[in-house]
N, CA, C, O and the ligand as a Tripos MOL2 file, in Angstrom:
@<TRIPOS>MOLECULE
protein
  309   307    78     0     0
PROTEIN
NO_CHARGES

@<TRIPOS>ATOM
      1 N          94.3140  137.6370  147.9390 N.3       1 MET1
      2 CA         93.9960  138.9630  147.4150 C.3       1 MET1
      3 C          95.2180  139.8780  147.5220 C.2       1 MET1
      4 O          95.9780  139.8240  148.4880 O.2       1 MET1
      5 N          95.3790  140.7180  146.5010 N.am      2 ILE2
      6 CA         96.4940  141.6570  146.4910 C.3       2 ILE2
      7 C          95.9340  143.0650  146.3280 C.2       2 ILE2
      8 O          95.0690  143.3020  145.4850 O.2       2 ILE2
      9 N          96.4200  143.9780  147.1220 N.am      3 LEU3
     10 CA         96.0060  145.3730  146.9970 C.3       3 LEU3
     11 C          97.0620  146.1330  146.2100 C.2       3 LEU3
     12 O          98.2210  146.2260  146.6130 O.2       3 LEU3
     13 N          96.6250  146.6760  145.0700 N.am      4 TYR4
     14 CA         97.5480  147.4500  144.2550 C.3       4 TYR4
     15 C          97.1800  148.9240  144.3200 C.2       4 TYR4
     16 O          96.0010  149.2790  144.3430 O.2       4 TYR4
     17 N          98.1780  149.7630  144.3500 N.am      5 SER5
     18 CA         97.9810  151.1950  144.1600 C.3       5 SER5
     19 C          98.0600  151.4580  142.6650 C.2       5 SER5
     20 O          99.0720  151.1690  142.0260 O.2       5 SER5
     21 N          96.9970  152.0010  142.1210 N.am      6 LEU6
     22 CA         96.9460  152.2350  140.6790 C.3       6 LEU6
     23 C          96.8360  153.7200  140.3940 C.2       6 LEU6
     24 O          96.4170  154.5130  141.2370 O.2       6 LEU6
     25 N          97.2270  154.0680  139.1800 N.am      7 GLN7
     26 CA         97.1910  155.4690  138.7750 C.3       7 GLN7
     27 C          96.6270  155.5460  137.3710 C.2       7 GLN7
     28 O          97.0620  154.8130  136.4830 O.2       7 GLN7
     29 N          95.6550  156.4350  137.1620 N.am      8 CYS8
     30 CA         95.0780  156.5860  135.8380 C.3       8 CYS8
     31 C          95.8930  157.6000  135.0380 C.2       8 CYS8
     32 O          96.8600  158.1710  135.5430 O.2       8 CYS8
     33 N          95.4920  157.8140  133.7910 N.am      9 ARG9
     34 CA         96.2370  158.7280  132.9210 C.3       9 ARG9
     35 C          96.2510  160.1450  133.4650 C.2       9 ARG9
     36 O          97.1890  160.9080  133.2380 O.2       9 ARG9
     37 N          95.1800  160.4840  134.1960 N.am     10 ASP10
     38 CA         95.0990  161.8420  134.7320 C.3      10 ASP10
     39 C          95.8330  161.9870  136.0570 C.2      10 ASP10
     40 O          95.8420  163.0610  136.6580 O.2      10 ASP10
     41 N          96.4410  160.9110  136.5000 N.am     11 GLY11
     42 CA         97.2560  161.0110  137.6980 C.3      11 GLY11
     43 C          96.5240  160.7170  138.9960 C.2      11 GLY11
     44 O          97.0890  160.8670  140.0790 O.2      11 GLY11
     45 N          95.2560  160.2940  138.8910 N.am     12 HIS12
     46 CA         94.5400  159.9320  140.1160 C.3      12 HIS12
     47 C          95.0710  158.5950  140.6270 C.2      12 HIS12
     48 O          95.2070  157.6330  139.8710 O.2      12 HIS12
     49 N          95.3630  158.5570  141.8990 N.am     13 VAL13
     50 CA         95.8580  157.3230  142.4980 C.3      13 VAL13
     51 C          94.7470  156.7070  143.3390 C.2      13 VAL13
     52 O          94.0930  157.3940  144.1230 O.2      13 VAL13
     53 N          94.5460  155.4270  143.1700 N.am     14 PHE14
     54 CA         93.5270  154.7300  143.9430 C.3      14 PHE14
     55 C          93.9680  153.2970  144.1770 C.2      14 PHE14
     56 O          94.8340  152.7730  143.4760 O.2      14 PHE14
     57 N          93.3560  152.6740  145.1760 N.am     15 ASP15
     58 CA         93.7020  151.3010  145.5180 C.3      15 ASP15
     59 C          92.6360  150.3480  145.0090 C.2      15 ASP15
     60 O          91.4450  150.6560  145.0340 O.2      15 ASP15
     61 N          93.0750  149.2000  144.5520 N.am     16 GLU16
     62 CA         92.1440  148.2150  144.0150 C.3      16 GLU16
     63 C          92.6130  146.8240  144.4210 C.2      16 GLU16
     64 O          93.8040  146.5180  144.3750 O.2      16 GLU16
     65 N          91.6610  145.9880  144.8190 N.am     17 TRP17
     66 CA         91.9830  144.6110  145.1960 C.3      17 TRP17
     67 C          91.9070  143.7010  143.9780 C.2      17 TRP17
     68 O          91.0250  143.8440  143.1310 O.2      17 TRP17
     69 N          92.8400  142.7730  143.9070 N.am     18 PHE18
     70 CA         92.8320  141.7790  142.8360 C.3      18 PHE18
     71 C          93.0800  140.3990  143.4360 C.2      18 PHE18
     72 O          93.7220  140.2560  144.4770 O.2      18 PHE18
     73 N          92.5560  139.3910  142.7500 N.am     19 ALA19
     74 CA         92.7360  138.0270  143.2380 C.3      19 ALA19
     75 C          94.2010  137.6310  143.1640 C.2      19 ALA19
     76 O          94.6990  136.8910  144.0120 O.2      19 ALA19
     77 N          94.8820  138.1250  142.1470 N.am     20 SER20
     78 CA         96.2950  137.7870  141.9660 C.3      20 SER20
     79 C          96.8990  138.8060  141.0200 C.2      20 SER20
     80 O          96.1980  139.6590  140.4750 O.2      20 SER20
     81 N          98.2130  138.7090  140.8300 N.am     21 SER21
     82 CA         98.8500  139.6240  139.8950 C.3      21 SER21
     83 C          98.3680  139.3420  138.4740 C.2      21 SER21
     84 O          98.2730  140.2540  137.6520 O.2      21 SER21
     85 N          98.0650  138.0820  138.1910 N.am     22 ALA22
     86 CA         97.5530  137.7320  136.8670 C.3      22 ALA22
     87 C          96.1680  138.3420  136.6570 C.2      22 ALA22
     88 O          95.8180  138.7610  135.5540 O.2      22 ALA22
     89 N          95.3960  138.3810  137.7290 N.am     23 ASP23
     90 CA         94.0610  138.9870  137.6690 C.3      23 ASP23
     91 C          94.1930  140.4620  137.3160 C.2      23 ASP23
     92 O          93.4390  140.9840  136.4960 O.2      23 ASP23
     93 N          95.1630  141.1300  137.9460 N.am     24 TYR24
     94 CA         95.4050  142.5300  137.6280 C.3      24 TYR24
     95 C          95.8170  142.6950  136.1700 C.2      24 TYR24
     96 O          95.2780  143.5390  135.4550 O.2      24 TYR24
     97 N          96.7860  141.8730  135.7340 N.am     25 GLU25
     98 CA         97.2910  141.9810  134.3600 C.3      25 GLU25
     99 C          96.1520  141.8360  133.3530 C.2      25 GLU25
    100 O          96.0680  142.5830  132.3780 O.2      25 GLU25
    101 N          95.2780  140.8590  133.6070 N.am     26 ALA26
    102 CA         94.1750  140.6100  132.6850 C.3      26 ALA26
    103 C          93.2240  141.7920  132.6360 C.2      26 ALA26
    104 O          92.7920  142.2150  131.5640 O.2      26 ALA26
    105 N          92.9010  142.3220  133.8170 N.am     27 LYS27
    106 CA         91.9450  143.4350  133.8610 C.3      27 LYS27
    107 C          92.5500  144.7080  133.2920 C.2      27 LYS27
    108 O          91.8570  145.4980  132.6490 O.2      27 LYS27
    109 N          93.8490  144.9090  133.5280 N.am     28 ALA28
    110 CA         94.5040  146.0920  132.9880 C.3      28 ALA28
    111 C          94.5290  146.0080  131.4630 C.2      28 ALA28
    112 O          94.3390  147.0060  130.7690 O.2      28 ALA28
    113 N          94.7650  144.8060  130.9600 N.am     29 LYS29
    114 CA         94.8840  144.6260  129.5150 C.3      29 LYS29
    115 C          93.5480  144.8520  128.8250 C.2      29 LYS29
    116 O          93.4980  145.3900  127.7190 O.2      29 LYS29
    117 N          92.4730  144.4440  129.4720 N.am     30 THR30
    118 CA         91.1450  144.5740  128.8630 C.3      30 THR30
    119 C          90.4510  145.8600  129.3070 C.2      30 THR30
    120 O          89.2650  146.0610  129.0440 O.2      30 THR30
    121 N          91.2020  146.7250  129.9820 N.am     31 HIS31
    122 CA         90.6540  148.0030  130.4590 C.3      31 HIS31
    123 C          89.4180  147.7780  131.3140 C.2      31 HIS31
    124 O          88.4030  148.4580  131.1640 O.2      31 HIS31
    125 N          89.5250  146.8220  132.2000 N.am     32 ASP32
    126 CA         88.4130  146.4550  133.0670 C.3      32 ASP32
    127 C          88.5380  147.1270  134.4360 C.2      32 ASP32
    128 O          87.8020  146.7980  135.3660 O.2      32 ASP32
    129 N          89.4650  148.0600  134.5480 N.am     33 ILE33
    130 CA         89.6590  148.7830  135.8050 C.3      33 ILE33
    131 C          89.3820  150.2600  135.5310 C.2      33 ILE33
    132 O          90.0020  150.8670  134.6580 O.2      33 ILE33
    133 N          88.4590  150.8200  136.2750 N.am     34 ALA34
    134 CA         88.1040  152.2260  136.0560 C.3      34 ALA34
    135 C          88.5120  153.0810  137.2390 C.2      34 ALA34
    136 O          88.3050  152.7120  138.3950 O.2      34 ALA34
    137 N          89.0930  154.2250  136.9310 N.am     35 CYS35
    138 CA         89.4500  155.1840  137.9700 C.3      35 CYS35
    139 C          88.1750  155.7070  138.6260 C.2      35 CYS35
    140 O          87.2620  156.1450  137.9260 O.2      35 CYS35
    141 N          88.0970  155.6690  139.9460 N.am     36 PRO36
    142 CA         86.8860  156.1360  140.6360 C.3      36 PRO36
    143 C          86.6910  157.6390  140.5220 C.2      36 PRO36
    144 O          85.5860  158.1380  140.7360 O.2      36 PRO36
    145 N          87.7320  158.3540  140.1950 N.am     37 ASP37
    146 CA         87.6330  159.8090  140.1050 C.3      37 ASP37
    147 C          87.1370  160.2720  138.7410 C.2      37 ASP37
    148 O          86.2450  161.1150  138.6570 O.2      37 ASP37
    149 N          87.7110  159.7240  137.6720 N.am     38 CYS38
    150 CA         87.3800  160.2110  136.3360 C.3      38 CYS38
    151 C          86.8340  159.1110  135.4310 C.2      38 CYS38
    152 O          86.3970  159.3880  134.3140 O.2      38 CYS38
    153 N          86.8570  157.8670  135.9030 N.am     39 GLY39
    154 CA         86.3180  156.7820  135.0950 C.3      39 GLY39
    155 C          87.2720  156.2860  134.0350 C.2      39 GLY39
    156 O          86.9260  155.4090  133.2440 O.2      39 GLY39
    157 N          88.4830  156.8460  134.0140 N.am     40 GLY40
    158 CA         89.4670  156.4180  133.0270 C.3      40 GLY40
    159 C          89.8500  154.9610  133.2300 C.2      40 GLY40
    160 O          90.0160  154.5010  134.3600 O.2      40 GLY40
    161 N          89.9850  154.2490  132.1330 N.am     41 THR41
    162 CA         90.3030  152.8250  132.2390 C.3      41 THR41
    163 C          91.7360  152.5300  131.8310 C.2      41 THR41
    164 O          92.1420  151.3700  131.7670 O.2      41 THR41
    165 N          92.4950  153.5670  131.5570 N.am     42 GLU42
    166 CA         93.9000  153.3580  131.2460 C.3      42 GLU42
    167 C          94.7050  153.5760  132.5170 C.2      42 GLU42
    168 O          95.1150  154.6930  132.8330 O.2      42 GLU42
    169 N          94.9190  152.4930  133.2300 N.am     43 VAL43
    170 CA         95.5770  152.6120  134.5250 C.3      43 VAL43
    171 C          96.8390  151.7720  134.5460 C.2      43 VAL43
    172 O          96.9860  150.8080  133.7950 O.2      43 VAL43
    173 N          97.7290  152.1610  135.4150 N.am     44 ARG44
    174 CA         98.9330  151.3830  135.6240 C.3      44 ARG44
    175 C          99.2400  151.3950  137.1140 C.2      44 ARG44
    176 O          98.6500  152.1490  137.8890 O.2      44 ARG44
    177 N         100.1600  150.5560  137.4790 N.am     45 LYS45
    178 CA        100.5250  150.4960  138.8900 C.3      45 LYS45
    179 C         101.2000  151.8030  139.2820 C.2      45 LYS45
    180 O         102.1120  152.2700  138.5990 O.2      45 LYS45
    181 N         100.7510  152.3830  140.3720 N.am     46 ALA46
    182 CA        101.3910  153.5800  140.8970 C.3      46 ALA46
    183 C         102.6520  153.1690  141.6400 C.2      46 ALA46
    184 O         102.7780  152.0500  142.1370 O.2      46 ALA46
    185 N         103.5690  154.1070  141.6960 N.am     47 ILE47
    186 CA        104.7690  153.8320  142.4780 C.3      47 ILE47
    187 C         104.3870  153.8460  143.9500 C.2      47 ILE47
    188 O         103.8860  154.8380  144.4800 O.2      47 ILE47
    189 N         104.6370  152.7270  144.5800 N.am     48 MET48
    190 CA        104.2420  152.5680  145.9720 C.3      48 MET48
    191 C         105.1270  153.4140  146.8810 C.2      48 MET48
    192 O         106.3530  153.3060  146.8550 O.2      48 MET48
    193 N         104.4990  154.2350  147.6630 N.am     49 ALA49
    194 CA        105.2640  154.9730  148.6710 C.3      49 ALA49
    195 C         105.6080  154.0130  149.8020 C.2      49 ALA49
    196 O         104.7640  153.2300  150.2370 O.2      49 ALA49
    197 N         106.8160  154.0770  150.2620 N.am     50 PRO50
    198 CA        107.1830  153.2010  151.3830 C.3      50 PRO50
    199 C         106.2700  153.4510  152.5660 C.2      50 PRO50
    200 O         106.0270  154.5940  152.9540 O.2      50 PRO50
    201 N         105.7740  152.3720  153.1300 N.am     51 ASN51
    202 CA        104.8190  152.5080  154.2210 C.3      51 ASN51
    203 C         105.5470  152.7790  155.5290 C.2      51 ASN51
    204 O         105.5360  151.9670  156.4540 O.2      51 ASN51
    205 N         106.1720  153.9280  155.5740 N.am     52 VAL52
    206 CA        106.9340  154.3000  156.7640 C.3      52 VAL52
    207 C         106.3070  155.5580  157.3590 C.2      52 VAL52
    208 O         106.1430  156.5700  156.6780 O.2      52 VAL52
    209 N         105.9720  155.4760  158.6040 N.am     53 SER53
    210 CA        105.4340  156.6650  159.2580 C.3      53 SER53
    211 C         106.5800  157.4990  159.8040 C.2      53 SER53
    212 O         107.3610  157.0680  160.6520 O.2      53 SER53
    213 N         106.6410  158.7090  159.2780 N.am     54 ARG54
    214 CA        107.7270  159.5820  159.7080 C.3      54 ARG54
    215 C         107.5370  159.9710  161.1690 C.2      54 ARG54
    216 O         106.4110  160.1410  161.6370 O.2      54 ARG54
    217 N         108.6430  160.1080  161.8740 N.am     55 GLY55
    218 CA        108.5760  160.5330  163.2550 C.3      55 GLY55
    219 C         108.4330  159.3730  164.2180 C.2      55 GLY55
    220 O         108.5990  159.5380  165.4260 O.2      55 GLY55
    221 N         108.1250  158.1970  163.6850 N.am     56 ALA56
    222 CA        108.0190  157.0310  164.5590 C.3      56 ALA56
    223 C         109.4120  156.6270  165.0300 C.2      56 ALA56
    224 O         110.4200  156.9570  164.4050 O.2      56 ALA56
    225 N         109.4390  155.9280  166.1120 N.am     57 ALA57
    226 CA        110.7160  155.4890  166.6510 C.3      57 ALA57
    227 C         111.4130  154.5880  165.6450 C.2      57 ALA57
    228 O         110.8110  153.6760  165.0790 O.2      57 ALA57
    229 N         112.6810  154.8600  165.4380 N.am     58 ALA58
    230 CA        113.4380  154.0710  164.4750 C.3      58 ALA58
    231 C         113.6430  152.6560  164.9860 C.2      58 ALA58
    232 O         113.7600  152.4200  166.1890 O.2      58 ALA58
    233 N         113.6830  151.7320  164.0600 N.am     59 ALA59
    234 CA        113.9430  150.3440  164.4360 C.3      59 ALA59
    235 C         115.3870  150.2270  164.9110 C.2      59 ALA59
    236 O         116.2260  151.0550  164.5560 O.2      59 ALA59
    237 N         115.6780  149.2140  165.7060 N.am     60 PRO60
    238 CA        117.0590  149.0030  166.1380 C.3      60 PRO60
    239 C         117.9920  148.9480  164.9480 C.2      60 PRO60
    240 O         117.7060  148.2770  163.9560 O.2      60 PRO60
    241 N         119.1000  149.6470  165.0430 N.am     61 ALA61
    242 CA        119.9840  149.7940  163.8960 C.3      61 ALA61
    243 C         120.6330  148.4840  163.4870 C.2      61 ALA61
    244 O         120.7420  148.1850  162.2980 O.2      61 ALA61
    245 N         121.0610  147.7090  164.4620 N.am     62 ALA62
    246 CA        121.8000  146.4980  164.1370 C.3      62 ALA62
    247 C         120.8470  145.3370  163.8980 C.2      62 ALA62
    248 O         120.0620  144.9820  164.7760 O.2      62 ALA62
    249 N         120.9170  144.7420  162.7000 N.am     63 PRO63
    250 CA        120.0860  143.5740  162.4480 C.3      63 PRO63
    251 C         120.5470  142.3730  163.2600 C.2      63 PRO63
    252 O         121.7120  142.2800  163.6460 O.2      63 PRO63
    253 N         119.6360  141.4720  163.5100 N.am     64 CYS64
    254 CA        119.9540  140.2620  164.2670 C.3      64 CYS64
    255 C         121.0080  139.4410  163.5240 C.2      64 CYS64
    256 O         120.9190  139.2630  162.3090 O.2      64 CYS64
    257 N         121.9800  138.9560  164.2410 N.am     65 GLU65
    258 CA        123.0490  138.1840  163.6030 C.3      65 GLU65
    259 C         122.5640  136.8160  163.1620 C.2      65 GLU65
    260 O         123.1640  136.1970  162.2830 O.2      65 GLU65
    261 N         121.4880  136.3400  163.7610 N.am     66 THR66
    262 CA        120.9930  135.0050  163.4270 C.3      66 THR66
    263 C         120.1660  135.0110  162.1490 C.2      66 THR66
    264 O         120.3800  134.1930  161.2540 O.2      66 THR66
    265 N         119.2150  135.9470  162.0730 N.am     67 CYS67
    266 CA        118.2880  135.8940  160.9460 C.3      67 CYS67
    267 C         118.3510  137.1500  160.0860 C.2      67 CYS67
    268 O         117.7240  137.1910  159.0280 O.2      67 CYS67
    269 N         119.0850  138.1720  160.5060 N.am     68 GLY68
    270 CA        119.1940  139.3670  159.6940 C.3      68 GLY68
    271 C         118.0410  140.3240  159.8500 C.2      68 GLY68
    272 O         118.0290  141.3930  159.2390 O.2      68 GLY68
    273 N         117.0720  139.9550  160.6610 N.am     69 GLU69
    274 CA        115.9340  140.8440  160.8570 C.3      69 GLU69
    275 C         116.3090  141.9960  161.7670 C.2      69 GLU69
    276 O         116.9130  141.7980  162.8220 O.2      69 GLU69
    277 N         115.9470  143.2050  161.3520 N.am     70 ALA70
    278 CA        116.1780  144.3500  162.2170 C.3      70 ALA70
    279 C         114.9530  144.5480  163.0880 C.2      70 ALA70
    280 O         113.9520  145.1100  162.6440 O.2      70 ALA70
    281 N         115.0320  144.0980  164.2990 N.am     71 GLY71
    282 CA        113.8980  144.2480  165.2030 C.3      71 GLY71
    283 C         112.8940  143.1140  165.0550 C.2      71 GLY71
    284 O         112.6740  142.6170  163.9500 O.2      71 GLY71
    285 N         112.3040  142.7170  166.1290 N.am     72 GLY72
    286 CA        111.2760  141.6870  166.0980 C.3      72 GLY72
    287 C         111.7710  140.3250  165.7290 C.2      72 GLY72
    288 O         111.0110  139.4970  165.2280 O.2      72 GLY72
    289 N         113.0420  140.0760  165.9690 N.am     73 CYS73
    290 CA        113.6070  138.7620  165.6350 C.3      73 CYS73
    291 C         113.0550  137.7070  166.5730 C.2      73 CYS73
    292 O         113.1340  137.8580  167.7920 O.2      73 CYS73
    293 N         112.4950  136.6330  166.0180 N.am     74 PRO74
    294 CA        111.9370  135.5780  166.8680 C.3      74 PRO74
    295 C         113.0210  134.6820  167.4920 C.2      74 PRO74
    296 O         112.7340  133.9080  168.4040 O.2      74 PRO74
    297 N         114.2400  134.7870  167.0070 N.am     75 TRP75
    298 CA        115.2840  133.8700  167.4480 C.3      75 TRP75
    299 C         116.0990  134.4350  168.6090 C.2      75 TRP75
    300 O         116.6330  133.6830  169.4250 O.2      75 TRP75
    301 N         116.1880  135.7460  168.6770 N.am     76 SER76
    302 CA        117.0110  136.3280  169.7350 C.3      76 SER76
    303 C         116.1560  136.5740  170.9850 C.2      76 SER76
    304 O         114.9500  136.8020  170.8930 O.2      76 SER76
    305 N         116.7820  136.5250  172.1070 N.am     77 GLY77
    306 CA        116.0850  136.8060  173.3440 C.3      77 GLY77
    307 C         115.1390  135.7020  173.6860 C.2      77 GLY77
    308 O         114.4560  135.7690  174.7080 O.2      77 GLY77
    309 ZN         91.3570  159.3550  137.0860 Zn       78 ZN78
@<TRIPOS>BOND
     1     1     2 1
     2     2     3 1
     3     3     4 2
     4     3     5 am
     5     5     6 1
     6     6     7 1
     7     7     8 2
     8     7     9 am
     9     9    10 1
    10    10    11 1
    11    11    12 2
    12    11    13 am
    13    13    14 1
    14    14    15 1
    15    15    16 2
    16    15    17 am
    17    17    18 1
    18    18    19 1
    19    19    20 2
    20    19    21 am
    21    21    22 1
    22    22    23 1
    23    23    24 2
    24    23    25 am
    25    25    26 1
    26    26    27 1
    27    27    28 2
    28    27    29 am
    29    29    30 1
    30    30    31 1
    31    31    32 2
    32    31    33 am
    33    33    34 1
    34    34    35 1
    35    35    36 2
    36    35    37 am
    37    37    38 1
    38    38    39 1
    39    39    40 2
    40    39    41 am
    41    41    42 1
    42    42    43 1
    43    43    44 2
    44    43    45 am
    45    45    46 1
    46    46    47 1
    47    47    48 2
    48    47    49 am
    49    49    50 1
    50    50    51 1
    51    51    52 2
    52    51    53 am
    53    53    54 1
    54    54    55 1
    55    55    56 2
    56    55    57 am
    57    57    58 1
    58    58    59 1
    59    59    60 2
    60    59    61 am
    61    61    62 1
    62    62    63 1
    63    63    64 2
    64    63    65 am
    65    65    66 1
    66    66    67 1
    67    67    68 2
    68    67    69 am
    69    69    70 1
    70    70    71 1
    71    71    72 2
    72    71    73 am
    73    73    74 1
    74    74    75 1
    75    75    76 2
    76    75    77 am
    77    77    78 1
    78    78    79 1
    79    79    80 2
    80    79    81 am
    81    81    82 1
    82    82    83 1
    83    83    84 2
    84    83    85 am
    85    85    86 1
    86    86    87 1
    87    87    88 2
    88    87    89 am
    89    89    90 1
    90    90    91 1
    91    91    92 2
    92    91    93 am
    93    93    94 1
    94    94    95 1
    95    95    96 2
    96    95    97 am
    97    97    98 1
    98    98    99 1
    99    99   100 2
   100    99   101 am
   101   101   102 1
   102   102   103 1
   103   103   104 2
   104   103   105 am
   105   105   106 1
   106   106   107 1
   107   107   108 2
   108   107   109 am
   109   109   110 1
   110   110   111 1
   111   111   112 2
   112   111   113 am
   113   113   114 1
   114   114   115 1
   115   115   116 2
   116   115   117 am
   117   117   118 1
   118   118   119 1
   119   119   120 2
   120   119   121 am
   121   121   122 1
   122   122   123 1
   123   123   124 2
   124   123   125 am
   125   125   126 1
   126   126   127 1
   127   127   128 2
   128   127   129 am
   129   129   130 1
   130   130   131 1
   131   131   132 2
   132   131   133 am
   133   133   134 1
   134   134   135 1
   135   135   136 2
   136   135   137 am
   137   137   138 1
   138   138   139 1
   139   139   140 2
   140   139   141 am
   141   141   142 1
   142   142   143 1
   143   143   144 2
   144   143   145 am
   145   145   146 1
   146   146   147 1
   147   147   148 2
   148   147   149 am
   149   149   150 1
   150   150   151 1
   151   151   152 2
   152   151   153 am
   153   153   154 1
   154   154   155 1
   155   155   156 2
   156   155   157 am
   157   157   158 1
   158   158   159 1
   159   159   160 2
   160   159   161 am
   161   161   162 1
   162   162   163 1
   163   163   164 2
   164   163   165 am
   165   165   166 1
   166   166   167 1
   167   167   168 2
   168   167   169 am
   169   169   170 1
   170   170   171 1
   171   171   172 2
   172   171   173 am
   173   173   174 1
   174   174   175 1
   175   175   176 2
   176   175   177 am
   177   177   178 1
   178   178   179 1
   179   179   180 2
   180   179   181 am
   181   181   182 1
   182   182   183 1
   183   183   184 2
   184   183   185 am
   185   185   186 1
   186   186   187 1
   187   187   188 2
   188   187   189 am
   189   189   190 1
   190   190   191 1
   191   191   192 2
   192   191   193 am
   193   193   194 1
   194   194   195 1
   195   195   196 2
   196   195   197 am
   197   197   198 1
   198   198   199 1
   199   199   200 2
   200   199   201 am
   201   201   202 1
   202   202   203 1
   203   203   204 2
   204   203   205 am
   205   205   206 1
   206   206   207 1
   207   207   208 2
   208   207   209 am
   209   209   210 1
   210   210   211 1
   211   211   212 2
   212   211   213 am
   213   213   214 1
   214   214   215 1
   215   215   216 2
   216   215   217 am
   217   217   218 1
   218   218   219 1
   219   219   220 2
   220   219   221 am
   221   221   222 1
   222   222   223 1
   223   223   224 2
   224   223   225 am
   225   225   226 1
   226   226   227 1
   227   227   228 2
   228   227   229 am
   229   229   230 1
   230   230   231 1
   231   231   232 2
   232   231   233 am
   233   233   234 1
   234   234   235 1
   235   235   236 2
   236   235   237 am
   237   237   238 1
   238   238   239 1
   239   239   240 2
   240   239   241 am
   241   241   242 1
   242   242   243 1
   243   243   244 2
   244   243   245 am
   245   245   246 1
   246   246   247 1
   247   247   248 2
   248   247   249 am
   249   249   250 1
   250   250   251 1
   251   251   252 2
   252   251   253 am
   253   253   254 1
   254   254   255 1
   255   255   256 2
   256   255   257 am
   257   257   258 1
   258   258   259 1
   259   259   260 2
   260   259   261 am
   261   261   262 1
   262   262   263 1
   263   263   264 2
   264   263   265 am
   265   265   266 1
   266   266   267 1
   267   267   268 2
   268   267   269 am
   269   269   270 1
   270   270   271 1
   271   271   272 2
   272   271   273 am
   273   273   274 1
   274   274   275 1
   275   275   276 2
   276   275   277 am
   277   277   278 1
   278   278   279 1
   279   279   280 2
   280   279   281 am
   281   281   282 1
   282   282   283 1
   283   283   284 2
   284   283   285 am
   285   285   286 1
   286   286   287 1
   287   287   288 2
   288   287   289 am
   289   289   290 1
   290   290   291 1
   291   291   292 2
   292   291   293 am
   293   293   294 1
   294   294   295 1
   295   295   296 2
   296   295   297 am
   297   297   298 1
   298   298   299 1
   299   299   300 2
   300   299   301 am
   301   301   302 1
   302   302   303 1
   303   303   304 2
   304   303   305 am
   305   305   306 1
   306   306   307 1
   307   307   308 2
@<TRIPOS>SUBSTRUCTURE
     1 MET1         2 RESIDUE 1 A MET
     2 ILE2         6 RESIDUE 1 A ILE
     3 LEU3        10 RESIDUE 1 A LEU
     4 TYR4        14 RESIDUE 1 A TYR
     5 SER5        18 RESIDUE 1 A SER
     6 LEU6        22 RESIDUE 1 A LEU
     7 GLN7        26 RESIDUE 1 A GLN
     8 CYS8        30 RESIDUE 1 A CYS
     9 ARG9        34 RESIDUE 1 A ARG
    10 ASP10       38 RESIDUE 1 A ASP
    11 GLY11       42 RESIDUE 1 A GLY
    12 HIS12       46 RESIDUE 1 A HIS
    13 VAL13       50 RESIDUE 1 A VAL
    14 PHE14       54 RESIDUE 1 A PHE
    15 ASP15       58 RESIDUE 1 A ASP
    16 GLU16       62 RESIDUE 1 A GLU
    17 TRP17       66 RESIDUE 1 A TRP
    18 PHE18       70 RESIDUE 1 A PHE
    19 ALA19       74 RESIDUE 1 A ALA
    20 SER20       78 RESIDUE 1 A SER
    21 SER21       82 RESIDUE 1 A SER
    22 ALA22       86 RESIDUE 1 A ALA
    23 ASP23       90 RESIDUE 1 A ASP
    24 TYR24       94 RESIDUE 1 A TYR
    25 GLU25       98 RESIDUE 1 A GLU
    26 ALA26      102 RESIDUE 1 A ALA
    27 LYS27      106 RESIDUE 1 A LYS
    28 ALA28      110 RESIDUE 1 A ALA
    29 LYS29      114 RESIDUE 1 A LYS
    30 THR30      118 RESIDUE 1 A THR
    31 HIS31      122 RESIDUE 1 A HIS
    32 ASP32      126 RESIDUE 1 A ASP
    33 ILE33      130 RESIDUE 1 A ILE
    34 ALA34      134 RESIDUE 1 A ALA
    35 CYS35      138 RESIDUE 1 A CYS
    36 PRO36      142 RESIDUE 1 A PRO
    37 ASP37      146 RESIDUE 1 A ASP
    38 CYS38      150 RESIDUE 1 A CYS
    39 GLY39      154 RESIDUE 1 A GLY
    40 GLY40      158 RESIDUE 1 A GLY
    41 THR41      162 RESIDUE 1 A THR
    42 GLU42      166 RESIDUE 1 A GLU
    43 VAL43      170 RESIDUE 1 A VAL
    44 ARG44      174 RESIDUE 1 A ARG
    45 LYS45      178 RESIDUE 1 A LYS
    46 ALA46      182 RESIDUE 1 A ALA
    47 ILE47      186 RESIDUE 1 A ILE
    48 MET48      190 RESIDUE 1 A MET
    49 ALA49      194 RESIDUE 1 A ALA
    50 PRO50      198 RESIDUE 1 A PRO
    51 ASN51      202 RESIDUE 1 A ASN
    52 VAL52      206 RESIDUE 1 A VAL
    53 SER53      210 RESIDUE 1 A SER
    54 ARG54      214 RESIDUE 1 A ARG
    55 GLY55      218 RESIDUE 1 A GLY
    56 ALA56      222 RESIDUE 1 A ALA
    57 ALA57      226 RESIDUE 1 A ALA
    58 ALA58      230 RESIDUE 1 A ALA
    59 ALA59      234 RESIDUE 1 A ALA
    60 PRO60      238 RESIDUE 1 A PRO
    61 ALA61      242 RESIDUE 1 A ALA
    62 ALA62      246 RESIDUE 1 A ALA
    63 PRO63      250 RESIDUE 1 A PRO
    64 CYS64      254 RESIDUE 1 A CYS
    65 GLU65      258 RESIDUE 1 A GLU
    66 THR66      262 RESIDUE 1 A THR
    67 CYS67      266 RESIDUE 1 A CYS
    68 GLY68      270 RESIDUE 1 A GLY
    69 GLU69      274 RESIDUE 1 A GLU
    70 ALA70      278 RESIDUE 1 A ALA
    71 GLY71      282 RESIDUE 1 A GLY
    72 GLY72      286 RESIDUE 1 A GLY
    73 CYS73      290 RESIDUE 1 A CYS
    74 PRO74      294 RESIDUE 1 A PRO
    75 TRP75      298 RESIDUE 1 A TRP
    76 SER76      302 RESIDUE 1 A SER
    77 GLY77      306 RESIDUE 1 A GLY
    78 ZN78       309 GROUP 0 **** ****
């Protein structure tokens, strides 16, 4: 399952689950997705806001030299 952020013509943003990206494409094409706010079926993918909580402690600046992961590297330590 994939959760997409969608936006209708009126600018309402809502989340919808799809079995796959192809499932989304098919439903979008056949207008099988309705905005819960206005019922509009002309929807497109909303621009995803980065899921970053402001004010949270920043991740370690230097990425791991082994795997390139910044923080939570399973190989180091
Ligand atoms: Zn709407």
